[in-house]
N, CA, C and O atoms as a printed pandas DataFrame, in Angstrom:
     atom_number atom_name residue_name chain_id  residue_number  x_coord  y_coord  z_coord
0              1         N          UNK        A               1    0.848   -1.181    0.000
1              2        CA          UNK        A               1    0.000    0.000    0.000
2              3         C          UNK        A               1    0.889    1.238    0.000
3              4         O          UNK        A               1    1.875    1.302    0.734
4              5         N          UNK        A               2    0.547    2.188   -0.800
5              6        CA          UNK        A               2    1.341    3.412   -0.913
6              7         C          UNK        A               2    1.016    4.370    0.223
7              8         O          UNK        A               2   -0.106    4.396    0.729
8              9         N          UNK        A               3    1.998    5.147    0.612
9             10        CA          UNK        A               3    1.829    6.171    1.645
10            11         C          UNK        A               3    1.621    7.501    0.948
11            12         O          UNK        A               3    2.385    7.860    0.052
12            13         N          UNK        A               4    0.600    8.231    1.348
13            14        CA          UNK        A               4    0.334    9.538    0.746
14            15         C          UNK        A               4    0.167   10.561    1.846
15            16         O          UNK        A               4   -0.586   10.351    2.797
16            17         N          UNK        A               5    0.865   11.656    1.715
17            18        CA          UNK        A               5    0.835   12.709    2.722
18            19         C          UNK        A               5   -0.260   13.713    2.383
19            20         O          UNK        A               5   -0.395   14.139    1.236
20            21         N          UNK        A               6   -1.046   14.087    3.403
21            22        CA          UNK        A               6   -2.051   15.131    3.215
22            23         C          UNK        A               6   -1.351   16.467    3.417
23            24         O          UNK        A               6   -0.833   16.732    4.502
24            25         N          UNK        A               7   -1.327   17.299    2.405
25            26        CA          UNK        A               7   -0.537   18.524    2.429
26            27         C          UNK        A               7   -1.319   19.765    2.817
27            28         O          UNK        A               7   -0.715   20.789    3.137
28            29         N          UNK        A               8   -2.624   19.709    2.799
29            30        CA          UNK        A               8   -3.432   20.886    3.102
30            31         C          UNK        A               8   -3.717   20.962    4.587
31            32         O          UNK        A               8   -4.687   20.374    5.065
32            33         N          UNK        A               9   -2.895   21.670    5.310
33            34        CA          UNK        A               9   -3.096   21.805    6.742
34            35         C          UNK        A               9   -4.301   22.707    6.996
35            36         O          UNK        A               9   -4.556   23.654    6.252
36            37         N          UNK        A              10   -5.029   22.394    8.054
37            38        CA          UNK        A              10   -6.166   23.205    8.419
38            39         C          UNK        A              10   -7.474   22.756    7.796
39            40         O          UNK        A              10   -8.527   23.304    8.121
40            41         N          UNK        A              11   -7.433   21.769    6.906
41            42        CA          UNK        A              11   -8.650   21.237    6.314
42            43         C          UNK        A              11   -9.030   19.955    7.035
43            44         O          UNK        A              11   -8.171   19.161    7.418
44            45         N          UNK        A              12  -10.331   19.767    7.214
45            46        CA          UNK        A              12  -10.803   18.564    7.889
46            47         C          UNK        A              12  -10.865   17.405    6.913
47            48         O          UNK        A              12  -11.117   17.581    5.721
48            49         N          UNK        A              13  -10.627   16.202    7.453
49            50        CA          UNK        A              13  -10.705   14.989    6.648
50            51         C          UNK        A              13  -11.409   13.918    7.470
51            52         O          UNK        A              13  -11.252   13.857    8.689
52            53         N          UNK        A              14  -12.175   13.086    6.803
53            54        CA          UNK        A              14  -12.840   11.958    7.426
54            55         C          UNK        A              14  -12.131   10.695    6.955
55            56         O          UNK        A              14  -12.021   10.456    5.752
56            57         N          UNK        A              15  -11.649    9.886    7.897
57            58        CA          UNK        A              15  -10.965    8.643    7.568
58            59         C          UNK        A              15  -11.794    7.473    8.068
59            60         O          UNK        A              15  -12.312    7.495    9.184
60            61         N          UNK        A              16  -11.912    6.455    7.234
61            62        CA          UNK        A              16  -12.570    5.218    7.627
62            63         C          UNK        A              16  -11.538    4.113    7.532
63            64         O          UNK        A              16  -10.912    3.927    6.489
64            65         N          UNK        A              17  -11.358    3.370    8.635
65            66        CA          UNK        A              17  -10.371    2.302    8.611
66            67         C          UNK        A              17  -10.124    1.757    9.997
67            68         O          UNK        A              17  -11.049    1.627   10.800
68            69         N          UNK        A              18   -8.851    1.434   10.281
69            70        CA          UNK        A              18   -8.488    0.814   11.544
70            71         C          UNK        A              18   -7.359    1.573   12.222
71            72         O          UNK        A              18   -6.532    2.206   11.565
72            73         N          UNK        A              19   -7.340    1.499   13.562
73            74        CA          UNK        A              19   -6.264    2.084   14.357
74            75         C          UNK        A              19   -5.564    0.940   15.086
75            76         O          UNK        A              19   -6.206    0.120   15.742
76            77         N          UNK        A              20   -4.245    0.899   14.963
77            78        CA          UNK        A              20   -3.445   -0.109   15.650
78            79         C          UNK        A              20   -2.472    0.600   16.589
79            80         O          UNK        A              20   -1.884    1.619   16.226
80            81         N          UNK        A              21   -2.305    0.063   17.788
81            82        CA          UNK        A              21   -1.296    0.573   18.712
82            83         C          UNK        A              21   -0.342   -0.571   19.035
83            84         O          UNK        A              21   -0.765   -1.646   19.459
84            85         N          UNK        A              22    0.948   -0.325   18.830
85            86        CA          UNK        A              22    1.969   -1.332   19.111
86            87         C          UNK        A              22    2.863   -0.862   20.243
87            88         O          UNK        A              22    3.183    0.322   20.345
88            89         N          UNK        A              23    3.264   -1.798   21.093
89            90        CA          UNK        A              23    4.207   -1.516   22.164
90            91         C          UNK        A              23    5.541   -2.152   21.784
91            92         O          UNK        A              23    5.587   -3.298   21.337
92            93         N          UNK        A              24    6.633   -1.393   21.965
93            94        CA          UNK        A              24    7.960   -1.907   21.664
94            95         C          UNK        A              24    8.961   -1.289   22.616
95            96         O          UNK        A              24    8.638   -0.337   23.326
96            97         N          UNK        A              25   10.161   -1.812   22.638
97            98        CA          UNK        A              25   11.203   -1.287   23.514
98            99         C          UNK        A              25   12.337   -0.720   22.678
99           100         O          UNK        A              25   12.765   -1.318   21.691
100          101         N          UNK        A              26   12.817    0.455   23.095
101          102        CA          UNK        A              26   13.948    1.050   22.390
102          103         C          UNK        A              26   15.244    0.395   22.866
103          104         O          UNK        A              26   15.216   -0.520   23.689
104          105         N          UNK        A              27   16.373    0.864   22.349
105          106        CA          UNK        A              27   17.662    0.228   22.658
106          107         C          UNK        A              27   18.031    0.319   24.135
107          108         O          UNK        A              27   18.859   -0.456   24.615
108          109         N          UNK        A              28   17.423    1.261   24.862
109          110        CA          UNK        A              28   17.689    1.400   26.300
110          111         C          UNK        A              28   16.710    0.599   27.155
111          112         O          UNK        A              28   16.805    0.618   28.382
112          113         N          UNK        A              29   15.775   -0.102   26.525
113          114        CA          UNK        A              29   14.807   -0.902   27.251
114          115         C          UNK        A              29   13.576   -0.140   27.684
115          116         O          UNK        A              29   12.755   -0.671   28.433
116          117         N          UNK        A              30   13.427    1.099   27.227
117          118        CA          UNK        A              30   12.259    1.907   27.572
118          119         C          UNK        A              30   11.078    1.511   26.703
119          120         O          UNK        A              30   11.208    1.386   25.486
120          121         N          UNK        A              31    9.912    1.310   27.338
121          122        CA          UNK        A              31    8.709    0.984   26.581
122          123         C          UNK        A              31    8.275    2.185   25.750
123          124         O          UNK        A              31    8.219    3.312   26.243
124          125         N          UNK        A              32    7.972    1.926   24.494
125          126        CA          UNK        A              32    7.489    2.949   23.557
126          127         C          UNK        A              32    6.205    2.436   22.917
127          128         O          UNK        A              32    5.965    1.231   22.853
128          129         N          UNK        A              33    5.395    3.360   22.449
129          130        CA          UNK        A              33    4.145    3.002   21.804
130          131         C          UNK        A              33    4.057    3.723   20.463
131          132         O          UNK        A              33    4.433    4.889   20.343
132          133         N          UNK        A              34    3.559    3.016   19.468
133          134        CA          UNK        A              34    3.350    3.589   18.140
134          135         C          UNK        A              34    1.898    3.345   17.761
135          136         O          UNK        A              34    1.400    2.226   17.884
136          137         N          UNK        A              35    1.223    4.384   17.304
137          138        CA          UNK        A              35   -0.154    4.252   16.836
138          139         C          UNK        A              35   -0.160    4.458   15.327
139          140         O          UNK        A              35    0.367    5.447   14.818
140          141         N          UNK        A              36   -0.765    3.506   14.624
141          142        CA          UNK        A              36   -0.828    3.560   13.163
142          143         C          UNK        A              36   -2.293    3.597   12.736
143          144         O          UNK        A              36   -3.131    2.889   13.295
144          145         N          UNK        A              37   -2.584    4.414   11.759
145          146        CA          UNK        A              37   -3.936    4.493   11.202
146          147         C          UNK        A              37   -3.870    3.940    9.786
147          148         O          UNK        A              37   -3.087    4.404    8.957
148          149         N          UNK        A              38   -4.707    2.940    9.524
149          150        CA          UNK        A              38   -4.817    2.379    8.186
150          151         C          UNK        A              38   -6.170    2.801    7.638
151          152         O          UNK        A              38   -7.207    2.319    8.093
152          153         N          UNK        A              39   -6.159    3.690    6.676
153          154        CA          UNK        A              39   -7.404    4.230    6.126
154          155         C          UNK        A              39   -7.820    3.438    4.889
155          156         O          UNK        A              39   -7.054    3.289    3.937
156          157         N          UNK        A              40   -9.045    2.939    4.927
157          158        CA          UNK        A              40   -9.609    2.271    3.758
158          159         C          UNK        A              40  -10.227    3.290    2.805
159          160         O          UNK        A              40  -10.191    3.126    1.585
160          161         N          UNK        A              41  -10.794    4.343    3.386
161          162        CA          UNK        A              41  -11.431    5.416    2.606
162          163         C          UNK        A              41  -11.117    6.741    3.279
163          164         O          UNK        A              41  -10.995    6.812    4.502
164          165         N          UNK        A              42  -10.987    7.785    2.481
165          166        CA          UNK        A              42  -10.811    9.121    3.048
166          167         C          UNK        A              42  -11.603   10.134    2.233
167          168         O          UNK        A              42  -11.761   10.007    1.019
168          169         N          UNK        A              43  -12.089   11.133    2.936
169          170        CA          UNK        A              43  -12.876   12.200    2.323
170          171         C          UNK        A              43  -12.356   13.524    2.856
171          172         O          UNK        A              43  -12.154   13.677    4.061
172          173         N          UNK        A              44  -12.141   14.475    1.969
173          174        CA          UNK        A              44  -11.705   15.806    2.377
174          175         C          UNK        A              44  -12.929   16.712    2.431
175          176         O          UNK        A              44  -13.740   16.740    1.505
176          177         N          UNK        A              45  -13.047   17.440    3.514
177          178        CA          UNK        A              45  -14.187   18.342    3.693
178          179         C          UNK        A              45  -13.760   19.764    3.389
179          180         O          UNK        A              45  -12.684   20.202    3.797
180          181         N          UNK        A              46  -14.597   20.472    2.682
181          182        CA          UNK        A              46  -14.370   21.893    2.458
182          183         C          UNK        A              46  -15.364   22.639    3.322
183          184         O          UNK        A              46  -16.577   22.505    3.161
184          185         N          UNK        A              47  -14.839   23.422    4.236
185          186        CA          UNK        A              47  -15.701   24.156    5.148
186          187         C          UNK        A              47  -15.934   25.564    4.627
187          188         O          UNK        A              47  -15.044   26.182    4.043
188          189         N          UNK        A              48  -17.145   26.060    4.848
189          190        CA          UNK        A              48  -17.434   27.438    4.473
190          191         C          UNK        A              48  -16.732   28.363    5.443
191          192         O          UNK        A              48  -16.665   28.083    6.640
192          193         N          UNK        A              49  -16.215   29.453    4.934
193          194        CA          UNK        A              49  -15.554   30.431    5.779
194          195         C          UNK        A              49  -16.587   31.118    6.653
195          196         O          UNK        A              49  -17.611   31.588    6.157
196          197         N          UNK        A              50  -16.323   31.178    7.948
197          198        CA          UNK        A              50  -17.241   31.823    8.881
198          199         C          UNK        A              50  -16.846   33.275    9.051
199          200         O          UNK        A              50  -15.664   33.600    9.159
200          201         N          UNK        A              51  -17.830   34.134    9.075
201          202        CA          UNK        A              51  -17.570   35.572    9.230
202          203         C          UNK        A              51  -18.098   36.060   10.526
203          204         O          UNK        A              51  -17.973   37.244   10.837
């Protein structure tokens, strides 16, 4: 699966998919956690400017 970066900061997006959290240890033995989002579908929302 290809990785694609969302470049438009400040815009809302709806993601449908799964969230995984993994626990691992770094070289010093400290517990670390990584959260990964696997999106099956994504939608970009365009919001109306509020005045």
